[in-house]
N, C-alpha and C positions, 0 to 999 in steps of 0.2 A: 722676854715674852715672845713666843713664836707667832702669836696672832696679832702683834702690834705692827700696823702698817702706817708709815708716815712718809710723805714726800716733802722734802725741804724746798720751799719756794724761793726762787732767786738766790740760791746759795752763794754763788760767787759774787754777784752784784752787791748783795747786802753786806757781806763780810768784807769784801775789798774796800767798800766805802768807809769802813772803820779805820783804815790805815794801821792795821795791827802791828804793834812793836813789842819785843821782849821788855820786861821790866815794868810794864804798865798794867793798870787794873781795868778790866772790862766787865760788862754786865750783859747777860742774855736774858731778856725779860720773859721769854717763853721757851723753855727747854725743848718741849715737844719730843721728837724722836732723837734729838741730839745732833742733828746735822750741822746747824749753824755753830753750835758750841764746839763741835769737833774741829771744824775748820779754824775757828778762832784759836783754839788751844794749840793747833799745829803751828800757828804763826807766832805765838807769843812765848814759845819755849826759849830758854829753860826757866826763866824767872818772872814771866808775866803771871797774872792771876785772873781767873774768870769766876764770877758769881752767877749761877744760872737759877732762875726761878721757874716753878710750875706748881699748879695746885692739883694736877691730875696724877693720881697714883700710878696708873698704867704707864703714862709717859715717863715718870721718874724711874720706875722699875726698868723699863726698856732702855732708857738713856744711861742709867747707872751701869748696866752691863756693857753697853757699847763704849762707854768712856772710862772704864775701870782702870785703864793703864795710865791715866793722867793724874798726877799728884797735885797739880796746881789748880784744881777745880773744886768749888764748893757748890753743892746742889741744895737749894732751899725749897722746902715744901710750903710755899707762901705765894700769894698773888704778888705780881710786880707792883701793885698799888701800895704795898707795905715796904717799899724799897728803903725809905729813909730810916725806919726803925730797924730793919734788918742790918743795914750797913753800920749803923751805930753800934749794934750788938757785936758785930764782927770787928769793931775798932777801925773801920774804914771811913775816913773823912771825905775823900774825894774820889770820883771816878776819873782816873787820869787818862785813860785811853778812849773809852767810848761806851755807848749802850746801844743794843739792838733790840727793837720792839717788833715782834711779829704778832700782829693783832688778830690773826685768823684762828678759827677753830681748826683742829688737826683733822686729817683724813680719818684717823682712828676714831675720834669722837663722833664725827659726822656719819660714819658708816657702821660702827658697832651697834648691833641691833638693840641691846638693852639700854643704850644711852638715850634713846628717844629723840634724837635730833632729826631723823629722816622720816618723811611721809611715805617713802617707798618700802619701809620695813615696819611691820606691826609691833609696837612696844608700848610700855607704859609712858605716859607723858612725863618727861623728865627734863632733858636739855641742860642739866647742871654741868658746868666745867668742873666745879669743885664738888665731889661726891659727898663731902662732909656737910655741905650746906643743906638747910632744911627746905628752903623755898625753891619750888620747881615749876615747870610748865603747867602741871596739874593745877597749881594754885592760881596762876594767871587765868587759865581758861575757865575755871570753875568759881572763882571768887571776885574777879574784877567786874566793875559795873559796865554796862553797855557803852557809856561815854568813854571810860578808860580804855576799853578794848578798841574802840574806834580811833582813839588818840594814838595808841602804840602801833596799830596796823597802818595808820596814815603816816606817822612820823618815822617809824623805824623800818616799815616795809614798803612805804610809798605805794600802798595798795589802793587802787581806784574804787574797789567795791567794799571798802572797810565797813560802811554802815550796814550793808546787807549781811555781811559775814558775822559781824558782832551781834546783830539782832537774832540771827539764826542760832548762834551759840547760846545766847541767853534763853531762847525759847526751848532749845533741846535740853539744857541742863536743869530745867524746872522739873522734868520727869525723873532724870537720874544723872549723876555726874558723867562727864565726858572723860574717859579714862585712858584711851589709847590714841596713838598717832593715826592709826587707820580710821578710827571713828571721826577724829577731827578733820582729816583730809577729805573723807567722804562728805562730811557736812559742808566743807568749804566748796567742794565741787558742785553740790546741789544748790548752794546759796548764790553762785555766780553764773552769769550767762555764758554760753559757749562762744568763745571767740577764737579766731585763728592765731594761735601763739605756740611757740616751741616751749614756753615756760609752763610748768604745771601750775594750775590755779592756786595750789597751797604754798608755793615757794615763798612768796613774799610774807605771808602770814607766819609761817614757821620761822623765817629769819627774824621777824619782829618780836616774836615770843622769846626766841633765844637771846636776843639783845636785852630784852626786859629782864629775863631771869638772871642773867649774868651781869647786868648793869654795865654793858660793854662801853657805851658812849660816855657815861660818867667816869668810868675807869680811865678812858683815853684822856679826857680833860684833866683829870686829877694827876695822872702820871706825868704828863707833859709839864704841868706847873711844878710838881714835886721834884722832878729830876734836875731842873735848871740850876738850882743852887749847889747841887752835888757834882756838877761837871767842872773839871778844871779847864782853864783856858786852853784851847786847842783840841779838847775832847770832841768826839763826834757823836751825834745822835742820828741813828739810822732806823727808819720806821716803815714797816710794810703794812699796808691796810688792804682790806678786801671788799669794801663796798663804799659807795660815794659819801655816805654820812661820816664814816671814819676819816676818809681821805680829806674831806672838807675841813674837819676839825684840825687835822695835822697841818694842812696848808695854811689855814688862817692863823694858827698859833705861830708857825714859823714866820709868817709875814709880820705879825705883830711884834715878835721878839727881834726881828731884823730891821724894824722901822725906826727912824729917828724921831718920829712924832706920831702919836696916836690920839692927839687931842681932838675934841669936836671942832667943827669949822668956825664956830663963833667965839672960841676962846682966844683972848688977846695975847696971852703970854704962855708959851709952852714950858711945862715943867716935867716933861717925860724923862725917864732915865735913859742913858745912852743905849744903843742897840746891844743885845747880848748874844745874838746869833748871826752867823753869816750863812745864807742859804747856798748850798752846793748844787742842788738840783733845781734849776729854774722851772723845769717841767718834770713830772714824775717819771721814773724809770719803770718800764713794763717788762714782763717776762718775754723771753725770746720765743720765736715761732717753734723752735725745737722743743723747748720746755712745755709750751702749751699743748703740743702734740702728745707729749709723754704724760702730762698732768693737766687735763683741761680746766680744772678749777683755778689754776694759776693765771688764767686769762683775765681775771678781775683784779689781780694783785697790782698794787702801785707802791713804789719805793720812793720815799723822800728823805733827803739827807741834809743836815746842817752842822755847822761847826760852832762851838762855844768860843766867843771872843771877849 
């Protein structure tokens, strides 16, 4: 696809963390433009295997062309949340090498006008990663109760004016549905006081709606739990997150799995299972200054790495 643009965030840092070796099985949870997958494939020749997941047709089409010369790649049009079922169908019992999870939306998704992710481009309210899904941003904006809108704007967007914005949305949609990103962004601007900030007033609300539409936080929780039994001892889990809510989930999960005891303070006898992870990154790895200059959105990326023990 000529119009598919994708910048692979922390390419070398994330892939090098996997300690890629020939003969082992690896998983790329988000194929995207194929950058991470290509580097993994180059390191696991001639007899390693890579399973790459994506639900975005545009990404799969573009990456399939980019990676067409690699024979030991299997591309799956599924969410990484279905990893267990997919690997069973492929006859794979264990991920022997490691898994890379890039939790961010791609540049292509965020900037392609008809996908409805950006308030800077007028488009129908959409925001679906998976274009086959029925539920979209339109449904959130036009059917959620005022209380539910306040909840997601506060929790997922950390938006300080959640109540004002939610009230204004409910008032506006009584006359007619809110159908476009421009309508919603304009409404948000009018609902919030003018403050001195470099961030557009709609930024946090659009993030919150995107997270809700795609169930991003639930998916992170589920995949972390699901993948643990699939990892062989010594396999690596490498996770790139793009906002504090995701990073916090990854951090707390790694800490829990690496801890010898997670009992409440008042419990007399510990019956916790032994630790199943060894944390490799005590603090998250961030993008280099050079990368941030080339791709400013990578400024928010954080990489955490752990090893199955």
